[in-house]
N, C-alpha and C positions, 0 to 999 in steps of 0.2 A: 519483501524485497523493496517495494515502492516506498515503504516507511523509511527504510535505511537510506535509500537513494535520496529521498527528499531531505532527510536530516543532514546528509553530506552536503547537499546543495545549499542548505540554509546555513550550516555552521562553518563549512570549509569553502564553499563556492564551487564553481566549475573547475574540475581537476584537469590540469594539463601537465605536459612533460617539459621540464626546463633543466638543461644540463644534466640529464640522466636521472633527475629527481622529480617526483610528483609534487606539484604545488597547487595551492588553491588561490583564492582572491588575494590580491596584493602580492602575489608570488610567495606566499607563506608556505614553507614546506609542510607536507602532510604528515611526515614521520614525527614521532615524539609528541603528537597532539592527540591524546587518547580520549578526549571528551566524547566524540561521536561513537566510537566502538564501545566504550564503557556505558554510555547512556543506553545503547541498544541492549547490551547484556543485562543491565538492571531491569529494563522495561520488559524484556521477553524471556529472561532467564536463559539466554543463549550466548553464543559467541559471534564475533564479527571481526573481519580482517580487511585491510586494504593492501593489495599487492602492487608492486611496480614490475613491469616487464623489462628486464635488463637487456643489454646488447647481445647477450648469448641466447636470448629467447626464454630465459628462466623467469618464473614469477616468484619474486622475493617479498616476504612479509615485511612491510615497513611500518605498519600500524595495526595492532591487533589486541584483542582481549583474550586470545588463546594463551593459556598458561602451560608451560612445559618446564618441568624440574624447578618449580617454584618461581619462575620468572616469565615475562612475556616472551612469546616465541618470535620476536623481531629478528630479522636476518635469516630466518629459515626459509627453505624453498618449497614450493608446491611440487609434489612427487611427479616427475616427468612421465612416469608410466601410467598415471591415472587418467581416467576418462575426462575428469575435470580439466586437466592440462590440455588434452587433445582438443576438447571443445573450445576452450578459451583461445587457444592458438589459432583456431579457425573462426574466431569471432562469433561463437555460439555460447548460449547459456548452458550450464550443467545443473540438473536437479537430480538428487539421488542421495543414497546413504553412503557415507564415507567413514573411515576410521582415522582419527586424528590424535596422535600422541596417546594411544591406548583407549580412547573414548569413541563410541559410535555416534555419529550425528546425521540427522536428516538435513541436507544442505542445499544451498543455491549459490552458484558461482556465476557472476555476470562480468563480461569484459568492460573495461573503461576505454572509451574511444576518443581519439583526437584526430580530426581530419580523416575519419573512417579507418584509422589505423589503431590497432590494439596497443595501448601503452601501459595497461595494468588490469586489475580486476578487483571486484569486491566479493566478499564471501560472508554469508550469514549461515549459522547452523544452530539447530536445537538438538539437544541430546535425545537420542531415540528412546531412552528409558523415560525421559520427561514426557515425551509425546504419548508413549504407551500408558504412562500413569494418568495423564489427562483423559485419554480415551476411556480407560477402565473406571476412573472415578466419576468424572463429569458426565460422561455419555452413557454409562451403564444403565442408569435409571431412565434416561431418554430412550435408549434402545428398547427397554422393556415396555415403556409407555407406547412407543410406536408399534411394537409387535402386538400389544393388546388392542390398540385402535384398528390395526389391519385385520385382526381376527374378528372383531366386532363387525367391521365393514363387510368382510367376506361372508359372515353368517347372515347379515341383512340381505346381501345380494342373493345368496342361496335361497332364503325364505321367499323373497320377492319373486325370484325366477320360478320357484315351485308353484306359487299361487297363480302367477300370470300364466305359466304353462298349463296348469290345471284348468284355469278359466277358459283358455283358448282350445285346448285339446279335448276336453270332456264333450262339448257339443259336437265336435268333429267325429268322435268315436260313436256317439249316439246316432248321428246322421248316417254314418257308415253302416251301422247295424240295421237301421230302418230301411236303407236302400237295398240291403241284402234280402230282407223280408219281401220288399216290393218286387225284386227281381225273381223271387220264387213264386210270385203270383198272389201274395197276400195284399189285397187292396184295402184292408181295414186299418192300415198303418196311418197314423196321423203325424204330420211333421209340424212341430211347434218351434217357432223361432222367437226367442225372448230377448235377443240382443238387438241393438241398433246398427251393429256392424254387418258386413256382407256375410 
């Protein structure tokens, strides 16, 4: 999210609303300038969108790398029944899984503010299948390595605990047995203390 926001800031400038349109520095319209969304898509193998909030409260895609029916999904609306729409309308981020034109994405929606008023939103998404693939390929061996390390550590802890426990409890057991003999009147019992501990 921060990468995309920083890229917008650098390439477009601070976004504001002018005559119902989102504009960047020098009042250049945000729509039809696909460099930012396309750069994000190439870099992260995902999708990105900039929405404007219109006078009816709808979030309209004015700049996007999302493809629907072979073309950019510019002019399409964010589903008003979605949790993302509800959160954005209330000046909150939305993070979660969504379905967009038949594809599932792990997504982040963030409102664009001007004078503490929501004027639009940015969206970034990575295909859920892509994330699952990364987890299964890249991290499978890492998970196995971590599991092996944890098993080794657990084994070492058990062995150390056994020996320390044996070292501490064995003298106590011997002392208990000798005290039992003493209590029965056997005065020939010798108590040998070989440790420097109490």
